[in-house]
C-alpha positions in Angstrom: 8.2 -2.6 -17.6 6.9 -3.6 -14.2 3.5 -2.9 -12.6 4.8 -0.9 -9.6 7.2 -0.4 -6.7 7.6 -0.8 -3.0 7.8 2.4 -1.0 7.9 3.9 2.4 5.5 6.7 3.5 7.4 9.8 4.6 4.5 12.1 5.4 2.0 14.7 4.0 2.7 18.1 2.5 1.0 20.4 0.0 1.5 21.6 -3.6 0.0 24.4 -5.6 -1.4 24.1 -9.1 -1.2 26.8 -11.9 -4.3 28.5 -10.5 -2.9 28.7 -7.0 -5.2 26.0 -5.5 -3.8 24.0 -2.7 -3.3 20.3 -3.4 -2.9 18.0 -0.4 -0.2 15.5 -1.2 1.7 12.6 0.3 5.5 12.1 -0.1 6.7 8.5 -0.6 10.2 7.2 -0.7 9.6 4.8 -3.7 12.4 2.4 -4.6 15.0 1.6 -5.6 13.7 -2.0 -5.9 15.7 -4.9 -7.1 14.5 -8.1 -8.9 15.0 -11.0 -6.5 13.1 -13.7 -8.5 11.3 -14.0 -11.8 8.3 -16.4 -11.9 7.0 -17.9 -15.2 3.9 -19.7 -16.2 5.9 -22.8 -17.2 7.5 -23.2 -13.8 5.3 -21.4 -11.3 1.9 -21.3 -13.0 1.8 -17.5 -13.3 4.0 -14.7 -14.4 5.3 -12.3 -11.8 8.5 -10.6 -10.5 9.6 -10.5 -6.9 11.0 -7.1 -5.9 13.0 -6.4 -2.8 13.0 -2.9 -1.3 16.6 -1.7 -1.1 17.2 0.3 2.1 20.3 1.5 3.9 19.7 -1.1 6.6 19.1 -4.7 5.4 16.8 -7.1 7.2 18.1 -8.0 10.7 18.8 -11.6 11.5 17.4 -13.2 8.3 16.7 -17.0 8.3 19.0 -19.3 6.3 16.4 -20.1 3.7 15.8 -16.4 3.1 19.6 -15.8 2.8 19.8 -18.5 0.2 16.9 -17.1 -1.7 18.6 -13.7 -2.0 22.0 -15.1 -2.8 20.7 -16.5 -6.1 20.2 -12.9 -7.3 23.4 -11.6 -5.5 21.4 -9.3 -3.3 21.3 -8.7 0.5 18.1 -9.8 2.4 15.6 -7.0 2.1 13.1 -6.1 4.8 10.2 -6.2 2.3 9.6 -8.6 -0.6 6.5 -8.2 -2.9 5.4 -9.5 -6.2 4.3 -7.4 -9.2 3.2 -8.1 -12.8 5.6 -7.2 -15.6 6.0 -7.1 -19.4 8.4 -9.4 -21.2 10.5 -12.1 -19.5 13.5 -11.4 -21.6 13.8 -7.7 -20.7 14.0 -8.4 -16.9 16.6 -10.4 -15.2 17.5 -11.1 -11.5 19.4 -8.3 -9.9 17.9 -5.5 -12.1 16.9 -2.4 -10.3 13.9 -0.2 -10.9 13.4 3.4 -9.6 10.6 5.9 -9.3 11.3 6.9 -12.9 8.7 4.4 -14.1 6.0 6.9 -12.9 5.3 10.2 -14.5 3.3 13.2 -13.3 -0.4 12.7 -14.1 -0.3 8.9 -13.9 -3.0 7.2 -11.9 -1.8 4.7 -9.2 -3.4 2.4 -6.6 -1.6 2.5 -3.2 -1.9 -0.3 -0.6 -0.7 -0.1 3.0 -1.6 -1.1 6.5 -3.9 1.4 8.2 -3.1 2.8 11.6 -4.1 0.6 14.5 -6.6 2.1 16.9 -6.9 -0.7 19.4 -10.2 -1.8 20.9 -12.9 0.8 20.1 -16.6 1.3 20.7 -19.3 1.6 18.0 -19.3 5.4 18.1 -15.6 5.7 16.9 -15.4 2.4 15.1 -18.6 2.6 13.0 -19.7 6.2 13.5 -22.8 5.5 15.6 -24.6 8.7 16.7 -25.1 7.6 20.4 -27.6 8.9 22.8 -28.2 12.3 24.4 -25.4 13.8 26.4 -27.8 15.8 28.6 -28.2 15.3 32.4 -30.2 12.2 33.4 -29.5 10.3 30.1 -28.7 6.6 30.6 -27.7 6.1 27.0 -24.5 7.8 25.8 -22.1 5.8 23.6 -23.7 2.3 23.7 -24.7 0.4 20.6 -28.3 -0.1 21.7 -30.3 -3.2 20.9 -28.4 -5.8 18.8 -31.3 -8.3 18.4 -34.8 -9.2 19.4 -35.7 -11.7 22.2 -38.6 -13.4 20.6 -37.6 -13.5 17.0 -35.0 -14.2 15.6 -33.6 -14.7 19.1 -30.1 -14.2 17.9 -27.6 -11.6 16.8 -27.3 -11.3 13.0 -24.0 -12.0 11.3 -22.2 -8.8 10.4 -23.7 -6.8 13.3 -21.6 -3.7 13.9 -20.2 -4.1 17.4 -17.2 -2.9 19.5 -13.9 -4.5 18.6 -10.4 -4.1 17.1 -10.2 -1.0 14.8 -7.6 -0.4 12.1 -4.3 -2.3 11.5 -5.8 -3.7 8.2 -4.7 -3.8 4.6 -6.3 -0.8 2.8 -6.1 0.2 -0.8 -6.7 3.8 -2.0 -7.4 3.8 -5.8 -6.9 6.2 -8.6 -4.5 8.6 -6.9 -2.8 11.1 -9.2 1.0 11.4 -9.3 1.9 15.0 -8.8 5.7 14.8 -8.9 8.3 12.1 -9.6 11.9 12.8 -8.3 14.1 10.1 -9.7 17.3 11.6 -8.3 16.0 11.4 -4.6 13.7 8.5 -5.1 10.6 10.5 -4.1 7.1 10.2 -5.4 4.4 12.8 -4.5 0.8 11.8 -5.0 -2.4 13.7 -4.5 -4.4 12.9 -1.4 -3.8 10.7 1.6 -2.1 7.2 1.7 -3.0 4.5 4.2 -0.7 3.9 7.2 1.5 5.8 9.6 4.8 7.6 8.7 7.6 5.2 7.7 5.1 2.5 6.9 5.6 0.4 3.8 3.3 0.7 0.8 2.8 -0.9 -2.6 2.4 1.5 -5.5 0.7 0.0 -8.6 -0.2 1.6 -11.9 -3.8 1.7 -12.9 -4.8 -0.1 -16.1 -1.3 -1.7 -16.2 -2.4 -4.4 -18.7 -3.6 -1.8 -21.2 -0.3 0.1 -21.4 1.8 -0.4 -24.5 5.0 -2.5 -24.1 8.0 -0.2 -24.2 11.0 -0.8 -26.4 13.9 -2.6 -24.8 16.3 -0.2 -23.0 13.7 2.5 -22.7 11.2 3.3 -19.9 
């Protein structure tokens, strides 16, 4: 059993519960992912499994070291390669594939992605500053205002909220609920929003993975 999968965000939709309430949801193309390398405590100092996201189009113009790394497991170079925790070294071997079937409706997952880049933004959009009056004659509209005193401390404090690059950062949304798991079409539907733009890659991890029981060999 592995901790999670690599996926690609398709977009948002909605579902309805038994009472007719609307559930905002995100559709993710999760897996299939293949095991590229298994890391052990004896050799690497920690236990993990490297998963490659299998897509119709493999990675373009891979480097020779990357090609050699994938040849050991008999797989083509994937565009995305991530590490996940897993149970039992004997139950997983290089070349094994995992699908969205490891998730079930009602499971809690943490999803990590790269947020949308907004470019250079001011303090009103970047930090939610109120700004000044918009009326006629106002000389203060969307500026940050005073950022420090002249006499004391005569400097700008570290961490002061200022204009700058917004977005394009690694973001994790925790405790999202799995609404639907379609193993045939490799689709995972989760409640709520997921970081990133459409067709962006995400990492889907089970919550409280270490506390889950170890499944029997050959069973999910």
